[in-house]
C-alpha positions in Angstrom: 59.2 54.4 129.2 55.6 53.6 129.2 55.2 52.1 132.6 56.8 55.1 134.1 54.1 57.3 132.3 51.5 54.9 133.7 52.7 55.6 137.2 52.9 59.3 136.6 49.4 59.5 135.2 47.8 56.9 137.5 44.9 59.2 138.6 44.0 60.3 135.1 44.0 56.8 133.8 41.9 55.6 136.6 39.4 58.4 136.0 39.2 57.8 132.2 38.8 54.0 132.6 36.3 54.1 135.6 34.3 57.2 134.7 34.5 57.7 131.1 34.4 54.1 129.8 38.0 54.5 128.6 40.0 51.6 127.1 43.8 50.8 127.5 45.4 48.9 124.6 49.0 47.6 124.8 50.5 46.6 121.5 54.2 45.9 120.3 56.5 43.0 120.8 59.0 44.6 123.1 60.5 41.7 125.2 59.5 42.7 128.8 57.3 45.7 128.0 53.9 44.3 128.2 54.6 42.6 131.5 56.0 45.9 133.1 53.1 47.9 131.8 50.5 45.4 133.1 52.3 45.5 136.5 52.3 49.4 136.4 48.6 49.3 135.6 48.0 47.0 138.6 49.9 49.1 141.0 48.3 52.4 139.7 44.7 50.9 139.8 45.2 49.5 143.2 46.5 52.8 144.6 43.8 54.8 142.9 41.0 52.5 143.4 41.5 51.9 147.2 
């Protein structure tokens, strides 16, 4: 699941977004996936950005 990959790659995502002007797009219409991914991103960025 994508939210698990976000958690696994939190440091890389943080680096790409903050240091390399990276972007993150969430697409699709899975029922709870966008909410779960947003929650995973918030958690990852809080832990990496602290």
